[in-house]
Structures are given as structure tokens and as C-alpha cells.
N, C-alpha and C positions, 0 to 999 in steps of 0.2 A: 270444414276438418273433412279431406279428398277422401275414397270409395278405397286407395291403398293406405291411409295412414287406420281409416274402421281395418280395412284386412290382416294388417300389420298386428294394431292389436288385439283382434280377436280371431291370432291362429291358435294359440295355447288352447284351445274349445279342439282343435281336434284329437289332439294328444289325450284328451280323457277319455274318445272314444276305441274300445278294445279291441286293437286290429295287428295281428302280426309285422306290418310292413314291412314285409320283404322289400326288395327293392325291385328284383324285375315281376313282381307282381304291379307291382305300380305302372298309374300310367305317366304317360313322359307328354307333356306336350310343350311344342316350342323348346325343348328342352329343359325346362320344368319337370322336375319330379314329386309327382300328387304326394302329401304325405299319407295316404291311408291305400291299400291295395286297391284294386278295378273292383273286386265283387265288395269291398267295405264304401267304394266313393255308388257304384250301382244302385244299391242298398238303401242312400242317403237318397240320390236322384229321386227313386220311385218311392219318396218317403213325401216328395214337391209335391203328388198327386193327392194327400192326404185334404187338403185344403181344400180342394175340387170336388171332394168327398162332401163335406162338410157344405161348402156352400152352396152350391148344387142339390143338397138333398138325394143323394144317391145312395142308395142301398141295396147292397149286395148278399146273398145269402153267408154266411158262415164258412160253409163248406168251401164255395170260390175260393176266399182268402187260402185258406190251409192248401188246395188243389197247388194256389200260384208262389206256394214256398217249396216244392215237390224239386222242380227242376233246379233249385240253386242245391238243394240238400243231395239230388242225387249227385250233379255234379263236383260237390266236395268233396262226396264221400268215395263218388267213384278215382277220384283224384288220389285223396288219402291213403285207400288201397293202394293202388298202378294199377287200377284194370287200365288206364289211361292216361291222357298227360292233357289238362285242360287249355287254354291258352288266357289272353287279356279279354279277348272280346267278347266270350263266351263267358267268363270270369264275370266281365258288366253288363253282360242283358240277364243273366240269370240273376243278377242284385239287384237289375233297377226292376226285375219281376213278381220280386219275394219282394222288396219293399212296394209294392202295388199292393199285395197284397196284404202284406204286413197293415199296411192303412187301411186297408180292407176290414182286417177282422178286429181290429180297435174301434173304426167305426161299429161297428157290426155290434161289437161286445155293451158300445158306450149309449148307442138305438134299443137297447134288450135292458139293459141296467134303468136306462131312464123313465122307459115305456112300465118298468118295476115298480117304479119307486112312484112313479105318476097316477 
């Protein structure tokens, strides 16, 4: 089975992710528009840090994970309130930072729970 066949078979998984999928907010690569908006794509890309945090036993304080989510929240909130217009580059970068922050929160909470139980 080729990579293209695997991707085609797993494509339906993307549609389980809650995303508004507004086309002008989705990234386009070589003429192909991704099925998720730039912010959701960034969050998923940020989740790629998760295995490294676990593998290398990197622990960060919980507050840092929460702090890393603030740029995305501010970007989304100010855009929704029409204070300014965001762009896909900013959505992607704040999404990546938020995904990293969420990964830190999950690892930090998991380590805390494990230390309590053991």
C-alpha cells in the first residue's frame, strides 16, 4: 500500500475535527486547499511536539502551557470582535504555539496525576 493510498483511506478522520472550514481561511499548497482552517492546522502541527515532551521527559510548569494559548485566544477574540483582521500566517503561527501549549498542559497534568497515584 502506498502513502497516497493510506492518506486517501484515512482522509475521513480529518472531518471528525470540529473546524468551521471557511475556505479563505484554509491554507492552499500547490493548488490544493487543506480541509482545515489555518488555525486548526497550526494546532495539529503544535501537537507534534507532544511525543518529544514525553520522550525526552521535558517538564514545564502548567502556567507556561496556559500562557502559550493566550496569543491564539487574543487573535481569535480580536478578530471575532472586529477590532482587526487576522491573516492565515498569524492564524497558523498562533495555532502552532497553542498546540505546543496544549501539549505542555497535557504532559504537566499527566505527570502530576502519575506522581499522586504512585
